[in-house]
C-alpha positions in Angstrom: -7.8 -21.1 17.3 -5.8 -23.9 15.8 -7.4 -23.4 12.4 -6.6 -19.7 12.5 -2.9 -20.3 13.3 -2.7 -22.9 10.5 -4.2 -20.4 8.0 -1.7 -17.8 9.1 1.1 -20.3 8.7 0.0 -21.2 5.2 -0.4 -17.5 4.2 3.2 -16.9 5.3 4.4 -20.1 3.6 2.9 -19.1 0.2 3.8 -15.4 0.4 7.5 -16.3 1.1 7.6 -18.3 -2.2 5.5 -15.9 -4.3 8.3 -14.0 -5.9 10.1 -17.2 -6.9 6.9 -18.5 -8.5 6.3 -15.3 -10.4 9.8 -15.1 -11.7 9.7 -18.8 -12.7 6.4 -18.0 -14.5 8.1 -15.1 -16.3 10.8 -17.5 -17.6 8.2 -19.8 -18.9 6.2 -17.3 -20.8 8.3 -14.2 -21.2 5.6 -11.7 -20.2 5.0 -10.2 -16.8 1.2 -10.0 -17.2 0.9 -13.6 -18.2 3.2 -14.5 -15.3 0.8 -12.7 -13.0 -2.0 -14.9 -14.4 0.0 -18.1 -13.7 0.7 -16.9 -10.2 -2.9 -16.1 -9.6 -3.9 -19.6 -10.8 -1.2 -21.1 -8.6 -2.4 -19.2 -5.6 -5.9 -20.4 -6.1 -4.9 -24.0 -6.5 -2.6 -23.9 -3.5 -5.3 -22.2 -1.4 -7.8 -24.8 -2.5 -5.4 -27.6 -1.5 -4.9 -26.1 1.9 -8.7 -25.7 2.4 -9.2 -29.4 1.4 -6.5 -30.5 3.9 -8.1 -28.5 6.6 -11.8 -29.0 6.0 -12.3 -32.2 4.1 -9.4 -34.4 5.3 -8.9 -32.8 8.6 -5.7 -32.1 10.5 -6.8 -34.3 13.3 -6.9 -37.5 11.2 -4.5 -37.1 8.3 -2.0 -34.2 8.3 -1.8 -33.5 4.6 -3.1 -34.5 1.1 -3.3 -37.8 -0.6 -1.5 -37.5 -3.9 -2.6 -39.7 -6.8 -0.9 -40.2 -10.2 -3.4 -37.9 -11.8 -2.8 -35.0 -9.4 0.9 -35.6 -9.7 0.6 -35.4 -13.5 -1.3 -32.1 -13.2 1.4 -30.7 -10.9 4.0 -31.4 -13.6 2.3 -29.2 -16.3 4.6 -26.2 -15.7 3.6 -24.5 -18.9 0.0 -24.3 -17.7 0.3 -24.0 -13.9 3.0 -24.0 -11.3 1.2 -25.5 -8.3 3.8 -28.1 -7.7 6.0 -25.3 -6.4 3.4 -24.3 -3.8 2.0 -27.4 -2.3 0.9 -26.5 1.2 3.4 -26.8 4.0 1.6 -29.9 5.3 3.4 -33.1 4.4 1.9 -35.1 1.5 0.7 -38.7 1.9 1.9 -40.6 -1.2 0.9 -44.0 -2.4 3.7 -46.5 -2.5 3.6 -46.7 -6.3 4.4 -43.0 -6.7 8.1 -42.5 -7.2 9.8 -39.7 -5.2 10.8 -37.7 -8.2 9.2 -34.8 -10.1 10.0 -32.9 -13.2 8.5 -30.7 -15.9 9.1 -29.1 -19.2 9.3 -25.3 -19.2 11.1 -22.5 -21.1 14.3 -23.4 -19.3 14.2 -27.0 -20.6 13.7 -30.0 -18.3 13.6 -29.2 -14.7 14.1 -32.4 -12.7 14.4 -33.4 -9.1 15.4 -37.0 -8.7 15.7 -39.1 -5.5 17.5 -42.4 -5.4 15.4 -44.6 -3.1 17.5 -46.0 -0.3 20.7 -44.1 -1.3 22.6 -41.9 1.0 22.0 -38.8 -1.0 19.8 -37.3 -3.7 20.4 -34.6 -6.3 18.5 -31.8 -7.9 19.4 -31.3 -11.5 18.4 -28.5 -13.9 18.9 -29.3 -17.5 18.4 -27.3 -20.8 18.4 -29.2 -24.1 20.2 -32.1 -22.3 22.9 -29.8 -20.9 23.2 -29.7 -17.1 22.8 -26.1 -15.8 23.0 -26.8 -12.1 23.3 -29.7 -9.7 22.8 -29.7 -6.0 23.8 -32.7 -4.0 22.4 -33.4 -0.6 24.0 -35.7 1.9 21.1 -35.4 4.3 19.3 -38.7 4.6 15.7 -38.6 3.3 13.1 -38.8 6.1 11.6 -42.3 6.5 8.0 -41.0 6.1 7.1 -40.7 2.4 5.2 -37.5 2.9 8.0 -35.8 4.8 10.5 -36.9 2.1 8.3 -35.5 -0.7 8.0 -32.2 1.1 11.7 -31.9 1.7 12.4 -32.5 -2.0 9.9 -29.8 -2.9 11.6 -27.4 -0.5 15.0 -28.2 -2.0 13.7 -27.7 -5.5 12.4 -24.3 -4.6 15.7 -23.3 -3.1 17.6 -24.6 -6.2 15.3 -22.7 -8.6 15.7 -19.6 -6.4 19.5 -19.8 -6.7 19.2 -20.2 -10.5 16.8 -17.3 -10.9 19.0 -15.1 -8.8 21.9 -15.7 -11.2 19.9 -15.2 -14.4 17.1 -12.7 -13.7 16.9 -9.4 -11.8 13.4 -9.4 -10.2 11.9 -5.9 -10.1 10.8 -6.4 -6.5 14.5 -6.2 -5.4 14.9 -2.6 -6.6 14.4 0.1 -4.0 12.6 2.5 -6.3 11.7 5.9 -4.8 9.0 6.2 -7.5 7.4 2.9 -8.2 5.5 2.0 -11.4 2.7 0.6 -9.3 2.1 0.3 -5.5 3.5 -2.7 -3.7 2.6 -4.3 -0.4 2.1 -7.5 1.5 -0.8 -9.6 0.1 -1.4 -11.3 3.4 -5.0 -10.1 4.0 -6.1 -10.9 0.5 -4.5 -14.3 0.6 -6.1 -15.1 3.9 -9.5 -14.2 2.4 -8.9 -16.5 -0.5 -8.0 -19.4 1.8 -11.0 -18.8 4.0 -13.6 -18.3 1.2 -12.3 -20.3 -1.8 -15.7 -21.1 -3.4 -18.2 -18.9 -5.2 -21.0 -17.6 -3.0 -23.1 -14.5 -2.3 -20.1 -12.1 -2.7 -19.4 -13.6 -6.2 -23.0 -13.0 -7.2 -23.0 -9.5 -5.8 -19.7 -8.7 -7.7 -21.2 -9.9 -10.9 -24.4 -7.8 -10.4 -22.5 -4.6 -9.6 -20.0 -5.1 -12.4 -22.9 -5.6 -14.9 -24.5 -2.4 -13.7 -21.2 -0.5 -13.9 -20.5 -1.6 -17.5 -24.0 -1.6 -18.8 -23.7 -5.3 -19.7 -26.5 -7.9 -19.8 -24.5 -10.3 -17.7 -21.0 -10.4 -16.1 -19.3 -13.6 -14.8 -16.5 -13.2 -12.3 -13.6 -15.7 -13.0 -10.2 -16.4 -11.5 -8.1 -15.1 -14.4 -8.3 -13.4 -17.8 -7.0 -16.5 -19.5 -10.0 -18.5 -18.1 -12.3 -15.8 -19.3 -11.0 -15.7 -22.8 -11.1 -19.5 -23.0 -14.7 -19.5 -21.8 -15.7 -16.9 -24.4 -14.1 -18.8 -27.2 -16.2 -21.9 -26.2 -19.4 -19.8 -25.9 -18.9 -18.4 -29.4 -18.5 -21.8 -30.9 -15.0 -21.2 -32.3 -13.4 -24.5 -33.4 -9.9 -25.9 -33.9 -8.3 -24.4 -36.9 -10.5 -21.3 -37.1 -8.7 -18.0 -37.6 -9.0 -15.0 -35.4 -7.7 -11.6 -36.5 -5.6 -10.2 -33.6 -4.0 -6.8 -33.2 -0.2 -6.4 -32.8 -0.7 -4.8 -29.4 -2.8 -7.3 -27.3 -2.8 -9.0 -23.9 -0.8 -12.2 -23.5 -3.8 -13.8 -21.8 -5.9 -13.4 -25.0 -3.2 -14.9 -27.3 -2.6 -17.8 -24.8 -6.3 -18.6 -24.7 -6.6 -18.7 -28.5 -3.6 -21.0 -28.8 -4.8 -23.2 -26.0 -8.1 -23.6 -28.0 -6.0 -24.5 -31.1 -7.2 -21.4 -33.0 -4.9 -19.6 -35.4 -4.2 -16.0 -34.5 -3.7 -13.9 -37.7 -1.9 -10.7 -36.6 -2.8 -7.3 -38.0 -1.1 -4.0 -37.5 -2.4 -1.2 -35.3 -3.2 2.5 -35.6 0.2 4.3 -35.3 -1.1 6.6 -32.5 -3.9 4.8 -30.7 -2.2 1.3 -31.0 -5.6 -0.3 -31.4 -6.5 -2.6 -34.3 -6.5 -0.6 -37.6 -9.7 -1.3 -39.5 -7.9 -1.3 -42.8 -5.3 -3.8 -41.6 -8.0 -6.0 -40.1 -9.9 -6.1 -43.4 -6.8 -7.1 -45.2 -6.1 -10.0 -42.8 -9.6 -11.6 -43.1 -9.5 -14.8 -45.0 -11.7 -17.8 -45.9 -11.2 -19.4 -42.4 -11.6 -16.2 -40.3 -14.3 -16.5 -37.7 -13.7 -13.6 -35.4 -12.0 -10.3 -34.7 -10.2 -9.8 -31.4 -10.4 -6.1 -30.6 -8.0 -4.9 -27.9 -8.1 -1.6 -25.9 -4.4 -1.4 -25.0 -3.2 0.7 -22.1 -6.8 1.7 -21.5 -7.2 3.3 -25.0 -10.6 2.4 -26.6 -10.4 1.0 -30.1 -12.4 2.4 -33.1 -15.4 0.2 -32.2 -17.8 1.8 -34.7 -15.6 0.9 -37.7 -14.6 -2.5 -36.4 -18.1 -3.7 -35.5 -19.3 -2.5 -38.9 -16.5 -4.5 -40.5 -17.4 -7.6 -38.4 -21.1 -7.3 -39.4 -20.2 -6.9 -43.1 -18.0 -10.0 -43.1 -20.2 -12.1 -40.7 -17.6 -12.3 -37.9 -17.8 -12.6 -34.1 -16.1 -9.9 -32.0 -14.1 -10.6 -28.8 -13.1 -7.5 -26.9 -9.8 -7.6 -24.9 -10.5 -5.1 -22.2 -7.9 -6.4 -19.8 -6.4 -2.9 -19.5 -9.5 -0.8 -20.0 -12.1 -1.4 -17.3 -14.0 1.9 -17.1 -12.9 3.2 -20.5 -15.5 4.9 -22.6 -16.3 4.9 -26.3 -18.9 7.4 -27.5 -21.6 7.6 -24.8 -21.0 4.3 -23.0 -18.4 2.2 -21.3 -16.4 -0.6 -23.0 -18.3 -3.8 -22.3 -21.8 -2.5 -22.8 -24.5 -4.9 -24.1 -24.5 -6.7 -26.4 -20.6 -6.8 -26.5 -18.5 -9.8 -25.3 -15.6 -8.4 -23.4 -12.9 -9.6 -20.9 -11.6 -7.3 -18.2 -8.8 -7.6 -15.6 -9.3 -6.0 -12.2 -6.1 -5.7 -10.0 -7.0 -6.1 -6.4 -6.0 -4.8 -3.0 -2.5 -3.5 -2.7 -1.6 -4.3 -6.3 0.4 -7.4 -5.4 1.2 -9.4 -8.5 -1.3 -12.1 -9.2 -4.1 -10.7 -7.1 -6.7 -9.9 -9.7 -10.2 -10.9 -10.8 -11.4 -11.4 -14.4 -14.8 -10.0 -15.4 -16.5 -11.6 -18.5 -19.2 -9.3 -19.9 -21.5 -11.0 -22.4 -25.1 -11.3 -23.6 -27.6 -13.1 -21.4 -28.1 -15.9 -24.0 -24.3 -16.7 -24.0 -24.1 -16.5 -20.2 -27.0 -18.9 -19.7 -25.3 -21.6 -21.8 -21.8 -20.9 -20.4 -22.4 -20.5 -16.7 -23.0 -24.2 -15.9 -19.6 -25.2 -17.4 -17.5 -22.7 -15.3 -17.7 -24.2 -11.8 -13.9 -24.6 -11.6 -13.1 -21.2 -13.1 -15.5 -19.0 -11.1 -14.0 -16.5 -8.6 -14.5 -17.5 -5.0 -16.0 -15.2 -2.3 -12.6 -14.4 -1.0 -11.6 -13.0 -4.4 -15.0 -11.3 -4.8 -14.7 -9.5 -1.5 -11.5 -7.8 -2.7 -12.9 -7.1 -6.1 -16.0 -5.4 -4.6 -13.8 -3.2 -2.6 -11.8 -2.3 -5.6 -14.9 -1.6 -7.7 -16.2 0.7 -5.1 -13.4 3.1 -5.6 -12.5 2.4 -9.2 -13.7 5.7 -10.6 -11.5 7.6 -8.1 -8.5 5.5 -9.2 -9.2 6.3 -12.9 -9.6 10.0 -12.1 -6.2 10.1 -10.5 -4.6 8.3 -13.5 -6.2 10.8 -15.9 -4.9 13.8 -13.8 -1.3 12.4 -14.0 -1.6 11.6 -17.7 -2.9 15.1 -18.4 0.0 16.6 -16.5 2.5 14.5 -18.4 1.0 15.3 -21.8 0.9 19.0 -21.1 4.7 19.1 -20.5 6.0 16.5 -23.0 3.9 17.7 -25.9 5.9 20.9 -25.9 9.0 19.1 -27.3 9.7 17.4 -30.6 11.6 14.7 -28.7 8.4 13.1 -27.5 5.0 11.8 -28.8 2.2 11.6 -26.2 -0.8 9.3 -26.2 -3.7 10.6 -28.3 -7.0 11.9 -26.9 -9.7 11.1 -29.4 -12.9 13.2 -29.0 -15.1 10.1 -29.0 -13.1 8.0 -26.5 -12.0 8.3 -22.9 -8.9 6.3 -21.9 -8.3 4.9 -18.4 -4.5 5.1 -18.8 -3.6 1.7 -17.3 -0.3 2.7 -18.8 1.1 6.1 -20.0 3.2 5.3 -23.1 5.7 8.1 -23.9 7.2 7.7 -27.4 10.7 8.9 -28.1 11.4 10.4 -31.5 14.6 10.8 -33.4 15.2 14.2 -31.7 15.6 12.6 -28.3 19.1 12.2 -27.0 18.4 8.8 -25.4 16.8 5.6 -26.8 13.9 4.0 -24.8 16.1 1.2 -23.4 18.8 3.6 -22.3 16.3 6.0 -20.8 14.7 3.2 -18.8 18.0 2.2 -17.3 19.0 5.8 -16.5 15.6 6.3 -14.8 16.1 3.1 -12.7 19.5 4.4 -11.6 17.8 7.6 -10.5 15.3 5.6 -8.4 12.4 5.7 -10.9 10.7 2.6 -12.2 9.6 2.8 -15.8 8.8 -0.2 -18.0 9.1 -1.1 -21.7 6.1 -2.1 -23.8 6.0 -6.0 -24.0 4.1 -7.7 -26.8 3.2 -11.5 -26.7 4.3 -11.9 -30.3 7.3 -13.6 -31.9 9.9 -11.5 -33.7 8.8 -13.0 -37.0 5.2 -11.8 -36.4 6.3 -8.3 -35.4 8.4 -8.0 -38.6 5.2 -7.6 -40.6 3.6 -5.1 -38.1 5.7 -1.9 -38.4 3.4 0.3 -36.3 3.4 -2.2 -33.4 7.1 -2.8 -33.6 7.8 0.9 -33.7 5.7 1.4 -30.5 7.6 -1.3 -28.8 11.0 0.1 -29.9 10.3 3.7 -29.0 7.8 3.5 -26.1 8.4 3.9 -22.4 5.7 3.3 -19.8 5.7 5.8 -17.0 4.2 5.6 -13.5 0.6 6.9 -13.6 -1.1 5.0 -10.7 -3.2 6.7 -8.1 -0.3 6.4 -5.6 1.8 8.7 -7.7 2.2 12.1 -5.9 2.6 15.5 -7.7 6.2 15.8 -6.5 7.0 12.3 -7.7 5.4 13.0 -11.1 7.5 16.2 -11.3 10.6 14.3 -10.5 9.9 11.8 -13.3 9.5 14.6 -15.8 12.6 16.4 -14.6 14.7 13.3 -15.0 13.4 12.6 -18.5 14.0 16.2 -19.6 17.5 16.0 -18.3 18.4 12.8 -20.1 16.3 13.1 -23.3 16.7 16.7 -24.2 19.5 18.0 -22.0 
């Protein structure tokens, strides 16, 4: 009974801080999808820490974790993971040589919490390029116990960051949208499962077996995040530091982050102006002496021109990595994306769609999987994650059918007007519409940014297309830049009702064509 109560307390503790963690992650990377990856990784690390405290150390003997210099150093790597913000609610037991101060470099600059040992007060300071952004003084004496003092400091840092974020960002969760872009909900059940079953087991193996059968892949490995999956695939293919990879201008942030983490050089190539997938002619022009691979993305669920791109890769002797983060279940020709012998990474949102709750599926040939699997102990999805993924996979086709119905209804109406361009429907491909990108033409009365704000005022959540590229990269990719500038992502999830969809279209017609 005690363990059950403690798990519930931890679930509430982390869930209460989840939005702050996600918003902080967004400030670090500038991309909501990547922020979700960081949040997922943080959830796993925090859950794992809670499990260690409960099962390995034991509440009855030591009420917390023993923090070493190495683990403290890991906690400060904000650009990679944010777990120092989510240490479990148990007090930490620190060695005497560990100073009671933490800090980390992030997109905001230096975030520092400092404690003057023995002084009457301590301060939390946020700095950017040496300039102080915020200071919070506390006259409350620090607890005598080192673990309690450390936990109090973490709590105050969370509160300070929350104040700063409230002043500088407008989190989407605070909007009371009548028509949401995707369903929301409390992630308590899924988080409880992650805490209870953090390690790979029978459910993980069953998920991998069913996913392989669904995709037509030789093997599937279930991992904790797409970034982990892309990193594993890069290693399996033997890509080395300095190698070049041709990358489309519309691609997932997880793929680009993994390439850069492996010290590979992304060479960006423009996309097909309608499909937004890697243009074969642009890919061919981008191939150089150091190019080792093509990264082929299927953005917003739209399959790329795989026949042409694989022919190009074979002709030039290149590996192919497929970014299927948004295309699980999409079809090209007579098979699903990820079929053998392709090497593909998929993202699977789980449960109620709460940010950060997702699994990554890595589909690859048996020979690669056999060599790679022993190296992935830390990245494998646990049974708790696999339980949720199995439930999602069971009804995945129903979810895709609902998306396609909404997309078809949108296209039937918007295609009647010169003010709009709708997603293409190639004869040899079947999209899963993880996003419905409506493009506004010069005949529309409102620009995409203005229309998104007007829809938000009307209670409708629409989003802009975000690309994980620097402005200097986009400058040489006119088709990708035009899609970003003119595109608006509309709600298309299975939770969207017919009346809500009609409301979205009525509002857009009113603002864009009058």
